[in-house]
C-alpha positions as CSV (number, residue, x, y, z in Angstrom):
1,M,-1.9,-14.5,-9.0
2,N,-5.7,-14.9,-8.9
3,R,-6.9,-17.8,-11.1
4,R,-9.8,-15.7,-12.3
5,N,-7.6,-13.2,-14.0
6,F,-4.6,-15.3,-14.8
7,L,-5.3,-15.6,-18.5
8,H,-6.1,-11.9,-18.7
9,T,-2.9,-10.7,-17.0
10,S,-0.7,-13.1,-18.9
11,A,-1.8,-11.8,-22.3
12,A,1.2,-9.6,-22.6
13,G,2.6,-10.9,-25.8
14,L,5.7,-13.1,-26.3
15,S,7.4,-11.6,-23.2
16,A,4.9,-13.5,-21.1
17,F,6.5,-16.8,-22.0
18,S,9.6,-16.0,-19.9
19,W,7.6,-16.3,-16.7
20,M,4.6,-18.5,-17.6
21,T,6.4,-21.8,-17.4
22,P,7.8,-21.4,-13.8
23,M,4.5,-19.9,-12.7
24,A,2.6,-22.9,-14.2
25,D,5.0,-25.3,-12.5
26,A,4.4,-23.5,-9.2
27,L,0.6,-23.8,-9.6
28,A,0.9,-27.4,-10.6
29,L,3.0,-28.1,-7.5
30,N,0.5,-26.4,-5.3
31,A,-2.4,-28.4,-6.9
32,T,-0.6,-31.7,-6.4
33,Q,0.6,-31.0,-2.9
34,S,0.0,-34.0,-0.6
35,K,-3.0,-33.5,1.6
36,S,-0.9,-34.6,4.6
37,T,1.0,-31.3,4.4
38,R,-2.1,-29.2,4.2
39,P,-3.4,-27.3,7.2
40,K,-5.7,-29.6,9.2
41,S,-7.6,-27.3,11.6
42,V,-8.9,-23.8,12.0
43,I,-9.3,-21.9,15.3
44,I,-11.4,-18.7,15.1
45,L,-11.4,-16.2,17.9
46,W,-14.6,-14.2,17.5
47,L,-14.4,-10.8,19.2
48,A,-18.1,-10.3,19.4
49,G,-19.5,-6.7,19.5
50,G,-16.9,-5.2,17.2
51,P,-13.4,-4.5,18.7
52,S,-11.8,-1.1,18.0
53,Q,-9.0,-1.4,15.5
54,L,-7.4,1.7,17.0
55,E,-7.2,0.1,20.5
56,T,-6.0,-3.3,19.3
57,F,-4.3,-4.1,15.9
58,D,-4.2,-0.7,14.2
59,P,-3.2,2.1,16.6
60,H,-2.4,5.6,15.3
61,P,-0.6,7.1,18.4
62,G,-0.4,10.8,18.5
63,S,-3.1,11.3,15.8
64,S,-6.4,13.1,16.4
65,I,-8.3,9.8,16.2
66,S,-6.3,8.0,18.9
67,Y,-7.6,10.0,21.8
68,G,-4.6,9.1,23.8
69,T,-4.3,5.5,22.8
70,K,-0.6,4.5,22.9
71,S,1.2,1.8,20.9
72,I,3.9,-0.6,21.7
73,P,6.6,-2.3,19.5
74,T,6.4,-5.9,18.5
75,A,8.7,-8.7,17.5
76,V,8.4,-7.4,14.0
77,K,10.1,-4.2,13.1
78,G,7.6,-1.5,12.1
79,M,4.6,-3.4,13.3
80,N,3.1,-1.8,16.4
81,L,0.1,-2.9,18.5
82,A,-2.0,-0.9,20.9
83,A,-0.8,-0.7,24.5
84,G,-2.2,-3.6,26.5
85,L,-1.3,-6.3,24.0
86,E,2.3,-6.8,25.4
87,Q,2.1,-10.6,25.3
88,S,0.7,-10.7,21.9
89,A,3.4,-8.4,20.7
90,E,6.0,-11.1,21.4
91,V,4.4,-13.5,18.9
92,M,3.7,-11.2,16.0
93,N,6.5,-12.7,13.9
94,H,4.1,-15.6,13.5
95,V,1.0,-13.4,12.9
96,S,0.0,-11.1,10.0
97,L,-2.4,-8.2,10.3
98,I,-5.1,-7.3,7.8
99,R,-5.8,-3.7,8.6
100,S,-8.1,-2.9,5.7
101,V,-11.0,-5.3,6.0
102,T,-14.1,-3.8,4.5
103,S,-17.7,-4.9,4.8
104,K,-21.1,-3.4,3.9
105,E,-22.8,-4.6,7.1
106,G,-22.9,-2.4,10.1
107,D,-25.7,-4.2,12.1
108,H,-24.5,-6.8,14.6
109,E,-26.6,-9.7,13.4
110,R,-26.1,-9.1,9.7
111,A,-22.4,-8.5,10.1
112,F,-21.9,-11.6,12.2
113,Y,-23.6,-13.6,9.4
114,N,-21.3,-12.0,6.9
115,I,-18.1,-12.6,8.8
116,K,-19.0,-16.2,9.6
117,T,-20.2,-17.2,6.1
118,G,-18.4,-14.9,3.8
119,Y,-21.7,-13.9,2.3
120,R,-24.2,-11.1,3.1
121,P,-27.6,-12.2,4.4
122,N,-30.0,-13.3,1.8
123,P,-33.7,-14.2,2.5
124,T,-33.7,-17.0,-0.1
125,V,-30.8,-19.0,1.4
126,V,-28.9,-19.7,4.6
127,H,-25.2,-20.0,3.8
128,P,-23.0,-22.3,5.8
129,S,-20.4,-20.9,8.2
130,I,-16.7,-21.5,7.4
131,G,-16.4,-24.3,10.0
132,S,-19.4,-26.1,8.3
133,I,-17.7,-25.9,5.0
134,L,-14.5,-27.3,6.2
135,C,-16.2,-30.2,7.9
136,H,-18.3,-30.9,4.7
137,Q,-15.3,-30.7,2.4
138,L,-12.7,-32.4,4.7
139,P,-14.5,-35.1,6.7
140,N,-12.4,-36.8,9.3
141,P,-13.6,-40.4,9.8
142,K,-11.3,-40.9,12.8
143,I,-13.0,-38.3,14.9
144,E,-15.6,-39.5,17.4
145,I,-16.4,-36.1,18.9
146,P,-18.0,-33.2,16.9
147,S,-15.6,-31.9,14.3
148,H,-17.1,-28.4,14.4
149,I,-17.3,-26.9,17.9
150,S,-18.3,-23.4,19.2
151,I,-17.2,-22.5,22.8
152,L,-18.9,-19.7,24.6
153,P,-21.2,-18.9,21.5
154,N,-23.4,-15.8,21.4
155,Q,-26.9,-15.6,20.1
156,W,-25.7,-16.2,16.5
157,P,-24.0,-19.6,16.5
158,A,-22.3,-21.1,13.5
159,R,-24.9,-22.9,11.3
160,G,-24.6,-25.6,8.6
161,G,-27.0,-23.6,6.4
162,Y,-27.9,-25.3,3.2
163,L,-25.5,-28.1,4.0
164,G,-27.8,-29.3,6.7
165,A,-28.1,-29.1,10.5
166,Q,-25.6,-31.9,10.9
167,Y,-22.9,-29.3,10.2
168,D,-24.1,-26.9,12.9
169,A,-21.4,-26.2,15.5
170,F,-21.6,-28.2,18.7
171,Q,-22.1,-25.6,21.4
172,M,-20.6,-25.6,24.8
173,G,-19.9,-23.2,27.6
174,D,-17.0,-22.7,30.0
175,P,-14.6,-25.8,29.7
176,K,-14.3,-25.6,33.5
177,Q,-17.7,-27.4,33.5
178,P,-18.2,-30.9,32.1
179,V,-19.5,-31.3,28.5
180,P,-23.3,-31.3,28.8
181,D,-25.5,-34.3,28.2
182,V,-22.7,-36.9,27.7
183,I,-22.8,-38.6,31.1
184,P,-25.6,-41.3,31.4
185,H,-27.9,-41.0,34.3
186,A,-28.4,-44.7,34.5
187,S,-26.1,-47.7,34.8
188,S,-24.6,-49.4,31.7
189,Q,-27.0,-52.4,32.2
190,R,-30.0,-50.1,32.4
191,Q,-28.8,-48.2,29.3
192,K,-28.5,-51.5,27.4
193,Q,-32.1,-52.4,28.3
194,R,-33.3,-49.0,27.2
195,R,-31.6,-49.3,23.9
196,Q,-33.1,-52.7,23.3
197,G,-36.6,-51.4,24.1
198,L,-36.1,-48.5,21.8
199,S,-34.9,-50.7,19.0
200,L,-38.0,-52.9,19.4
201,I,-40.3,-49.9,19.1
202,E,-38.5,-48.4,16.2
203,S,-38.5,-51.7,14.2
204,S,-42.2,-52.2,14.9
205,F,-43.0,-48.6,13.8
206,A,-40.9,-49.1,10.6
207,K,-42.9,-52.1,9.4
208,G,-45.0,-51.2,6.4
209,R,-43.6,-47.7,6.5
210,L,-40.2,-48.2,4.8
211,K,-41.3,-46.5,1.6
212,Q,-42.6,-43.5,3.5
213,L,-39.6,-43.1,5.8
214,D,-36.4,-41.5,4.4
215,E,-33.5,-42.1,6.7
216,Q,-31.3,-40.0,4.4
217,K,-33.5,-36.9,5.3
218,T,-34.1,-37.6,9.0
219,H,-30.7,-39.0,9.9
220,H,-32.4,-40.3,13.0
221,L,-30.6,-43.6,13.4
222,Q,-27.2,-42.1,12.5
223,N,-27.7,-39.3,15.0
224,M,-28.5,-41.9,17.7
225,A,-25.3,-43.9,16.8
226,N,-23.2,-40.8,16.8
227,A,-24.5,-39.7,20.2
228,R,-23.7,-43.1,21.7
229,K,-20.2,-43.0,20.1
230,L,-19.6,-39.5,21.6
231,M,-20.7,-40.5,25.0
232,Q,-18.3,-43.5,25.0
233,S,-15.3,-41.8,23.3
234,D,-11.9,-41.3,25.0
235,Q,-11.6,-38.2,22.8
236,L,-13.9,-36.4,25.3
237,K,-10.9,-35.9,27.5
238,A,-9.8,-33.2,25.2
239,F,-12.6,-31.0,26.6
240,D,-11.4,-31.5,30.1
241,V,-8.8,-28.7,30.6
242,S,-8.5,-29.6,34.4
243,Q,-6.3,-32.6,33.3
244,A,-3.5,-30.4,32.1
245,P,-0.9,-28.9,34.4
246,K,-2.0,-25.7,36.2
247,A,0.8,-23.6,34.8
248,E,-0.2,-24.4,31.2
249,R,-3.8,-23.4,31.9
250,L,-3.0,-20.2,33.7
251,A,-0.7,-19.0,30.9
252,Y,-4.0,-18.3,29.0
253,G,-5.5,-16.3,31.9
254,D,-7.9,-17.4,34.5
255,T,-10.9,-16.6,32.5
256,R,-13.6,-18.4,30.6
257,F,-12.1,-17.2,27.3
258,G,-8.6,-18.3,28.4
259,R,-9.9,-21.8,29.3
260,A,-11.8,-21.9,26.0
261,C,-8.6,-21.1,24.0
262,F,-6.7,-23.7,25.9
263,A,-9.5,-26.2,25.2
264,A,-9.3,-25.3,21.5
265,L,-5.6,-26.3,21.5
266,R,-6.4,-29.7,23.0
267,L,-9.2,-30.2,20.5
268,V,-6.9,-29.5,17.6
269,E,-4.6,-32.2,19.0
270,A,-7.6,-34.5,19.0
271,G,-8.3,-33.9,15.3
272,V,-11.2,-31.4,15.5
273,R,-11.5,-29.6,12.2
274,C,-12.8,-26.1,13.4
275,I,-13.1,-24.6,16.8
276,E,-14.7,-21.2,17.4
277,V,-14.2,-19.3,20.6
278,T,-16.2,-16.2,21.4
279,L,-15.2,-13.3,23.5
280,S,-18.2,-10.9,23.9
281,G,-18.4,-7.4,25.2
282,W,-16.6,-5.3,22.5
283,D,-19.6,-3.1,21.7
284,S,-18.3,0.2,23.1
285,H,-20.8,3.0,22.3
286,A,-19.8,4.6,25.6
287,N,-16.6,4.8,27.5
288,N,-14.7,3.2,24.7
289,H,-11.3,3.2,26.1
290,E,-12.3,1.6,29.5
291,S,-14.5,-1.0,27.8
292,Q,-12.0,-2.0,25.2
293,G,-9.3,-2.1,27.8
294,K,-11.1,-4.7,29.9
295,R,-11.6,-6.9,26.9
296,I,-7.9,-6.6,25.9
297,Q,-6.8,-7.8,29.3
298,T,-8.7,-11.0,28.7
299,L,-7.7,-11.4,25.0
300,D,-3.9,-10.7,25.3
301,P,-2.7,-13.6,27.4
302,A,-5.0,-16.1,25.7
303,F,-4.1,-15.1,22.1
304,A,-0.4,-15.1,22.9
305,A,-0.4,-18.4,24.7
306,L,-2.4,-20.0,21.9
307,I,0.2,-19.0,19.3
308,K,3.1,-20.1,21.5
309,D,1.7,-23.4,22.3
310,L,0.7,-24.2,18.8
311,K,4.2,-23.4,17.7
312,R,5.8,-25.3,20.6
313,R,3.7,-28.4,19.8
314,D,4.5,-28.2,16.1
315,L,0.9,-27.5,15.3
316,L,1.1,-23.9,14.0
317,D,1.9,-24.9,10.4
318,S,-1.2,-27.2,10.4
319,T,-3.6,-24.8,12.2
320,T,-4.9,-21.5,10.9
321,V,-5.8,-19.0,13.7
322,L,-8.1,-16.1,12.8
323,C,-8.9,-13.3,15.3
324,G,-11.3,-10.5,14.8
325,G,-14.9,-9.2,15.1
326,E,-17.8,-8.5,12.9
327,F,-16.7,-4.9,12.3
328,G,-14.5,-2.1,13.8
329,R,-15.2,1.2,15.5
330,T,-15.5,4.7,14.3
331,P,-12.3,6.9,14.1
332,Q,-14.1,9.6,16.0
333,L,-15.5,9.4,19.6
334,N,-19.1,10.2,20.1
335,A,-20.6,12.4,22.9
336,A,-20.5,9.5,25.3
337,E,-16.8,9.0,24.6
338,G,-17.6,5.8,22.7
339,R,-16.9,4.5,19.2
340,D,-19.8,3.4,17.0
341,H,-20.0,0.7,14.4
342,W,-17.4,1.0,11.6
343,P,-17.4,-1.7,8.7
344,K,-15.4,0.6,6.3
345,G,-11.9,-0.4,7.5
346,F,-11.2,-2.6,10.4
347,S,-8.5,-5.2,11.4
348,M,-8.2,-9.0,11.7
349,A,-5.2,-11.0,12.8
350,I,-4.3,-14.3,11.0
351,A,-1.6,-16.8,11.7
352,G,-0.5,-20.4,11.0
353,G,-1.7,-22.7,8.3
354,G,1.0,-21.7,5.8
355,I,0.1,-18.0,6.2
356,Q,3.2,-15.8,6.2
357,G,3.7,-14.1,9.6
358,G,4.9,-10.6,10.4
359,R,3.1,-9.0,7.5
360,I,0.8,-6.0,7.4
361,I,-1.9,-5.9,4.7
362,G,-3.5,-2.5,4.0
363,A,-3.7,0.7,6.0
364,T,-6.3,3.1,7.4
365,D,-6.1,6.8,7.4
366,P,-4.6,8.2,10.6
367,S,-6.6,11.4,10.2
368,G,-9.9,9.5,10.0
369,E,-11.0,11.5,7.0
370,K,-10.7,8.9,4.3
371,E,-13.2,6.1,4.7
372,Q,-11.6,3.9,2.0
373,P,-8.5,2.1,3.4
374,V,-5.4,1.4,1.3
375,N,-5.5,-2.0,-0.4
376,P,-9.0,-3.0,0.9
377,V,-9.7,-6.7,1.7
378,R,-13.2,-8.0,1.6
379,V,-14.6,-10.5,4.2
380,Q,-15.0,-13.1,1.4
381,D,-11.4,-12.7,0.5
382,I,-10.4,-14.0,3.9
383,H,-12.8,-17.0,3.5
384,A,-11.3,-17.8,0.1
385,T,-7.7,-17.6,1.4
386,I,-8.4,-19.9,4.4
387,Q,-10.3,-22.4,2.2
388,H,-7.4,-22.3,-0.4
389,Q,-4.8,-23.0,2.3
390,M,-6.9,-26.0,3.6
391,G,-6.7,-27.5,0.1
392,I,-10.3,-26.6,-0.8
393,D,-11.3,-25.3,-4.2
394,F,-13.2,-22.2,-2.9
395,E,-14.6,-21.6,-6.4
396,E,-16.4,-25.0,-6.5
397,E,-20.2,-24.7,-6.7
398,L,-22.5,-26.7,-4.5
399,I,-26.1,-27.4,-5.4
400,T,-28.5,-26.3,-2.5
401,P,-31.6,-28.4,-1.7
402,V,-33.6,-26.1,-4.0
403,G,-31.3,-26.7,-6.9
404,R,-29.5,-23.5,-6.8
405,P,-25.6,-23.5,-7.5
406,I,-23.6,-21.4,-5.0
407,A,-19.8,-21.2,-4.8
408,L,-18.1,-22.0,-1.5
409,S,-16.7,-18.4,-1.6
410,D,-17.0,-15.6,-4.1
411,G,-13.8,-14.0,-2.8
412,S,-10.3,-13.8,-4.1
413,L,-6.9,-14.9,-2.7
414,I,-5.0,-12.4,-0.5
415,E,-1.8,-13.0,-2.4
416,E,0.4,-11.0,0.0
417,L,-0.3,-13.6,2.8
418,L,0.8,-16.6,0.7
């Protein structure tokens, strides 16, 4: 039951008392739940460009809008996936599908902002991404590497928004390569001499200027200290996927995305709060089936292996996995046999973190004539649900630097997933 309408829906006279007491007990138990049992991390698989729901998580085989796309059964009776996702089909008992996600943004940049922050673009404020909110609300003092990481980011990386640039995602490329800018180019003795020289210059510069300098705004000294801590941390080994057995790595597929998903698993083990992994190339305005098929070949082994490994390592209950794009594709093919942008009813997969698996939320029209899906779910509802599962009060208002109060999310809980 949504907290916003709890009082309204409970005003049913004396009969309400028969269920209000156990409901109140359940809410109190949830509120006092130990933080140690809350989900600790979130992995987001961004399918950049807009995957077709009909060729991934919401097939309608035999319908006029399928254009020949077939479906396959999964580990959950009555839940089918599009052909090509055979490995993912095996783990769907741990995954739920939201087939009725709706948005008002059909432009890539605006839609990506919407899907990452839970808010539509606004020229007066930059909202923080979901990873930035998690790191702000749930700081981890034991982590020495960045707690918000984006692997293979596109041109719209996750930003800290009004929370500050310190909550921007740390960006890196293919985990096959070393983490950039963490290996000193000089000996340890030379590094020590350089730091001593820099400290002398900084202390000299600060003399007589302490009133003008505001370390809380520049974060200069803290950033320097964090950088040195990162460069010397043993936790950097989590980025190095080459240290793992070859069979474990290849289970994700010998691709940049596969290696990135495997790195996300290792980073969760290291205590990182949020890892985003981007798989680009889903924008199929022409040759939709061929284009989507190539991306599915990359997604399928990586997604399935990630869920399996999280479960096998007893991390799935403490890690939420979200998989989807900024919007879906049109039910009808265009003249170039492609599908265009479609924010009116698309799919996202969600697993772990206390989310119930094997469920289907909402439905789209198999004829393609009805634009409004059954049981529509807004983008902000997904954000609210994830934050709630992490133990965050998503209705809490933060004050922006200009004094404006903004809620962490203006969505509502997706009760069917909880």
